[in-house]
N, C-alpha and C positions, 0 to 999 in steps of 0.2 A: 357551679356549671362551667364557667370559662375562666380561664387563667391568663396570667401576664407574665411576659418576659420582657420587664421594662428598663429601658435605658433613658433616665430623666423625663420619663413620660409626663409628667406634672407640667412641663415646659408647654406642652398643647393645651392646656387648660387656661393659659394666659393668652392665647392666640384671640385675636379679635376680628380678623379680615374675615369677610362673608362671601359665599360664593353661591349665586341661585342655580339650582338645578333645573332640569328641565319641567315648566309648570305641570303641576299635578303627579309628577313623578316622585311620590313618596311610599314608604312601607312603614306605617305607624304601628306602634306598640311592639309587644314581644313575640308576637308570632308563634304561639305554643303548638300550632298544627303543623309546623313545618320545621324539621331538625336544621338548624343553623350549621354552615360550614366553619369549623375552627380554622382560622389562618392568621398568619402574621402581618399585620397592618403596619405600615411604614410613612412618616411623614414625608414632605415634599423635599426637606433637606437630607434625608437619609439618616439623621443623627438620632431620631426616636422610634421606637417600635413597640408593638403591644400585641399580645396573642390574644384572640378573642373571637367571638360569632357576631354577625350583623344582628342587632336587636330591634332595629328600626330607623326611619329617618323622618326628618320632619323640615321640609323645604331645603334649608342651607347647611342642616346639621345632622351628622351621622351617629348613632348610638351603637355603642361596642359593648357587649357584655364580657368582661374579662374572664378568662379561664381560671386564673388563680383563686380569686375570690368571690366572684359572681357579680362583682360591682358595675353598674352599667355607666359608662362615661360617654361624653358628648364632645364631638371633635367636627369642627368647620369643614365641610366638603372640600374646600380650596386648599386646605392643609393637608391632604392626603397626597401620597405619592401620585404619579400618572398611571402606574400599573395600577393602584388601588381605585383611583377614579374610574378606569376603564372597567375593572371587575365589578364595581358597585352598579353601574350603567347597565352592563349586561343582566346582573341579577335582576335589576328593577324591570328590565324588559322582560325577562323570563318570567316573572311571576306575574306581571300584568297582561302578558300575551294572551291568554284564554279570554279575557275579559275584553280585549281589544278585538280580537277576532270575533267576539259576539256583538258589539255594538257597532264595529268598523269605524271609529271615529277619524277625524282628518289627520293625514300624515304630519309628523313633525316636520318643520322647516329646515332644521340642521342635519347635515349630513351624519350617517353612521357608518364610516368606512372600516371601522374595526371589527375582526371575528371574536370568537369567544377565546379567553385566555388559553394557552397550549397550541393554537394556531398561528401559522406565519404563511397567509394566504396568497402571498405574491412578492414582488420585487419591494425591496426595503422594508418589509413586515405589513403588519395590520393597518398602520396609518401612513405607509409610504415615507416616513421619517426617519428610517433606520434604527429605531427603538423597540426593544423586547419588553413584553410584560412579565417575563420570566423574575421571580425572586428567589433569594435562599441560595445563591451560586457560590462557588469557589472564589476566594479573592487573592489566591496566589497560585500558580502551578509549580508543580515539582520540576526539577531541571531536565528530564525526559519530556516534559508537558502531559496534559491531561490524558486520561486513559482512552484508549482507541476502543470502541465499540465495533466497528465495522468499516470495511473499506470495499467499494467497487470500482473496478480498475478499466472497465471497457464500456463507459455511458457514452462514449464518442466526444470528439473534440469541440471545446465550446468556452464560452466566457460567461454564461448563464449562471444565475443561483438558483438554490432549491426553493421550493414552495412546499409548506406542510401543512396538511388539513386532514381532519377526521381519521389520524392514524396512519396516513399515507404521505409518502415524501415522493415529490414531482421534479424532475430534472430534464433538461434537453440536452441532446448532442448530435453532431452531425457524424454519420457512420455509414460506411458503404453507400455513399453517394446520396443518403436521405437524412433529413432533419427527423430525428427520433425522439418521442416524448416517452420517457420510462417511468414507472413508478415502483416503489419498495414499500413494504410495510416498516414499522419502525424499528424492527432488528435487522434489516437489510434484506430480508427476502424478496425477490422478484415478484411483481403483481402482475403487470401488463405493460406492452410497450404498443405505440402507434406510430405509423408514419405519417407525418404531417405534411412534407412538401419535400422538394430537392434540396440539399444540402447548399450552403452558401460557398460558391466557388471563387468568389471575388478576393480582394486583398484581405489578409487575414483570414483565412477560412476558419469555420467554427459557429457553433450555434451560439445566438445572441439573445434574444428575449427568454425572460424567466417567466414561466407559467403562472396564470392567476386563476384563483379557484374561487367559485363562487356557487355555494350549494352543491349541487350534484353536477356542476358543469366545472370544465377547464377550457381556459381562453388563450390561445398563444397566436403570436404573430411570426412570421418566418422572416429570414433575411432577405428573401426575393418579395416580399410584400404581401403574402397571402395571410390573411387573418381567419382563424377558424375556431369552432366550439365542438368540444366532445364531451361524452359521458365520463365524469370522474371515477365512476366505478368500473367501467369496462374498456374506455378509450375508443368506444363507438363514435364516429363523427357523427354530429348535428347538423352544422352548417358550415360554409366556407366563403370567402369573398376575396375579391383582389383589391390592394390599395391602388393599383393602377387605373382601375374602373371606376375608383373614386376621383381621379385626377391626379393622383401621385405619381411621382418620379422616384425610383430607388436611389436612395443616395450613395456617396462614393463607396462607403464601408457597409452597405447594407442596412435594411431596417433593423432597428435595435431596441424599440421600447419595448415596455410590457403593457398589455391592455389593461385598461381603468375600467373598473366596474362602479357605476353609480345608478342606484336605484334598478332601473329595467333598462339601463344603457350600456352598452360597451363602448367607451370612447377611444379613439385612434388618431394618429397624425399622419395621415397619408402626404402632407404637403400640397403646394401649389395654391390655387384660388381660393378652394374648399381646404384649407390648410388642417383645421382638426373637424373630425367628424364623428356624430354619436350615431351607434346602430342599435336596432333593438338586440339586446342582449339573447332573445329566444330565437330570433329569424335571421339575424344578420343583416337586415335590412335598414336602409339609411333612416333616422328620425331627424336629426338637423345637421346643418353644416356651418362652421363659422364663415363669417362675411366681414368685409372691410379689413381684411388681413391676410396679405398673400406673402406665403415663405416657403422655403424648401423645408422638408422634414431633416433633422439632425438626430441626434441619439440618445436623448433624454426621455423620459416618461412623463405622462400628465399626472399631475397632482392635484388632489381634491382638498378644498377648506371652505369654512364659512366665515363670511364677514358681514357685519351689519344686516343678518338675516338672510343674505345672499349665498348660496352655494356657488363657488367658483372653482373653475378649471383653469389651471396655468400649466405651460410647458415652455420650454426653450425650443427656439428654432434657428433657421440660418440667418434669419433676419431679426433676431432678438427676442425677447421673451413677451407673452402675451397673457392676458386673463379674460375669461369668457363666463358667461351665466351658464352653469351647469345645466339648467333646465331648458335653455332655447339656443345655446351657441352664440348670442350676442357679445360683440366684443366690447369688453368693460374698460380696458386699457392695454397699451402697449410700451414696450420701452427697447430701443435699438441697440443696447448694450451687447457687445460680442456680435455683430451682425457681420457677415461676411468672414467670421472666423473659420480656421481649418475645419475643426470639429468641436461642436457643443455637445457634451455628453453627460454632465451630472444633471440631475433633476431638482428643481426647485422647491424650495421648502418655505411653509408660513408660519410664523410664531409672534405672538402678543402684537398684531398689527402690521407687521413687517413681513415681507416676502425677500427672501435671499437667493442669489444665483451666482455661482463661480464657475469658471472654465479654465481649460488649460490653454497652451500655446501661447503664454505671455499674456492672457488676458486678464486674470483675476476676477473679482467680484464685484456685484452690484447690489445693494440693497434698497429696497422702494417701501416707502411710508404709505400705507393705504389709509383713506379717508372716504366718508360720504355713508351713504345709507342703501337700502335695498333697491331704491329708484337709480341711483348713480353712486359708482365708484371710481375714484381717482387714485393714481398711483404716483407719488412725487420721489424723485430720486433722493434718499436720505444720504448716502454716499457712495464712493467707490475705492477698492483697495487693489493693490498689486501684492497683497500679504496673504493671499488665499488663491495661489494658481493651481486650479484643480482639474486634471486630466480625465480621470474616471472615478476616484474614489469615493467623492461626495463628502458629505458633511452631517453632523449632529447638531442640532441646537437644543439647548437645555437650560432652563431659568436664565433666559438674556445672554447666554453666550454661545458661540459658535466653535464648534471644534471640528477641524477638518484639515486635508491634506493640502500642503503647499510645497510645489516641485517635490522634492526629495525629503520632506520634513513635515512636521505636524504643528499647527499652530492653533491659538485661541484668540478669537476677537468678540469684542463687544458688541452686540446685535444691534444696538441704537447709535452708535458713534462709529463703528469699523476699528476702534483702537486695538492693535495687537497688545497682548500680555504676556504670551510667551510663544517661544518656538523650541520644538524637540525633535530630534532625529528619528527616534524610536525603531521601528522596523523600515525606515524610508517610505518611499512613494508607495501608495497602496490603497485600501478601502477599508471601512470601519462599520461596526455595528455597536450600539450601546445596549447592556443589560446589566441590572441591578448595581447601577452606579459604577460600572467598570466599561472601558472601552476594549472591544475586541478587534484587534488589527490584523490586516492580511496584506503581505507585501506583494507588489506587481512582480516581483523577481524572487525566483529561488524559492518558492513556497513557504516563505517565513511567516509564521502567526506569532502575535503578542497580545499578551493582557496588561493593561495599565489601569491604575487610578488616574482620576483626571478632577481639576476644579479649576476656577479662574486664576489659582495660584502656580499651577503647574500640573506637569505629567510626570507620573512615576511607573517605572515598567514593574511587572509582577511575574514575568515569566515569559519565555520565548522557546519554540520549538519549529521543525519543519516538516513539510510533507513534500512528496515527491511529484514531479510534472515537469514539463518542458514548456520554453518560452514566456511571454508575457501572460499574467494572471489578472483578469479584470472582473473576476467574480466577487460578489461581496459576501463576507462571512455572514452566518444566519445562527443566532442563538434563540432556539426556543425548546421547550419542555425539558430543560436541564440537559439539553444537546447543543453542541457547537459542530456546525455543519461547515466543511471547507470543500470548493470544487477547485481542482486544478488540472488543467488540461482535459485529459480522459479519466481522471479520478475522482471519486467522491468519497469524503471522510466523513465520519460522525464519530464524535468524542463525548465523553460525560464529564460535563462541567458543573454538577450538583456540588453544594457545599457540604 
């Protein structure tokens, strides 16, 4: 029934590390009543792969029936790649959803920010970490670059990235004095447009916020501080509110964050005494506001993770980085690193008990080690570095290492110690996305895109090409559904990067 294209797959059978899945989240047995999806499974190192279907799970073990010989093998959940882990969680949730709806049990305490594979629902992807669930992508570009599928050259000026969900591509741009939200199908055919607010006319004109897609709704924040929700199918407005009314003040370069959706909340950062605010995502009405932490809004976006059973929201501000209880807004911890900086732009990221945040203008990065439990979480500074001065481009954390922009180069740091392992010029200063074990780099200047393999041992370029546009580009590259989306100035490009 199921086969294998195996590269030293037997090595997986020797792994003994155990990872516990959600309690009760098991798919037991062969499941003859539901046809399994044949897919290529990959281990966490990327060295081993096998083709097969999901035959069942049992707590921490995943059973895969190989397509080559029908043999069922067992693999620890923790040894699957991140993409396979996400797919498996989604599949478990899909299969148990009817029973959940019938019995209405208590909701799981851990956040589920990821959308189904094939969607990139907002800024920096399904988990806001810059990592794509895509697999089976090309490992080297031809001299002319990947195949161009389509291009749109009048989306409006801006620095935002695309969101991709349910077969639609969403992008913002400032055009004719308006902030315009445009949608296309996957072939680049226009679907609908909506005027969200007046365009940002301050320093560096152009759209800032990347749309956030949640179900049948699109959430967007304008440079002037208007937060709104519209129908993802038609563009019809559902509600809007002003960050000024929540006590905020427009920062020097305009509001730039992307709205974070957490359960029934839309979380935004107006700044001020109520620095971070959670709105009801269906009505726009405030549900909670942060307390005990006052700071002006800067340019990063809220980030969600779970630690010790607590769902935590963290963001960078004009007075440093802060962590809040996502359910109540209670301040859990704060750190003044980069307080008073000209502009704090990159979004923080969490991995393996550590929160990392880096900024430009000579600041560098800070890494906080978290401790505690659901009742009390503290964040102790583990290290600081000047080896990742990151203006806009962000960073990727992968298996205990941080890969990110440092001035006009790219570096690798050890997550736990901050030790710099290498530094490479690559495409120069810019932004990045990770997909299928490769880094997709996009330069701030000249529209230069690059593909690179990476590891703690170094970075190796596997192709470059350029796209047209003017001025600086602060839009992040997006890889989803076998496609690479690049936004430069008023242009949006879609390339085929399937293997």
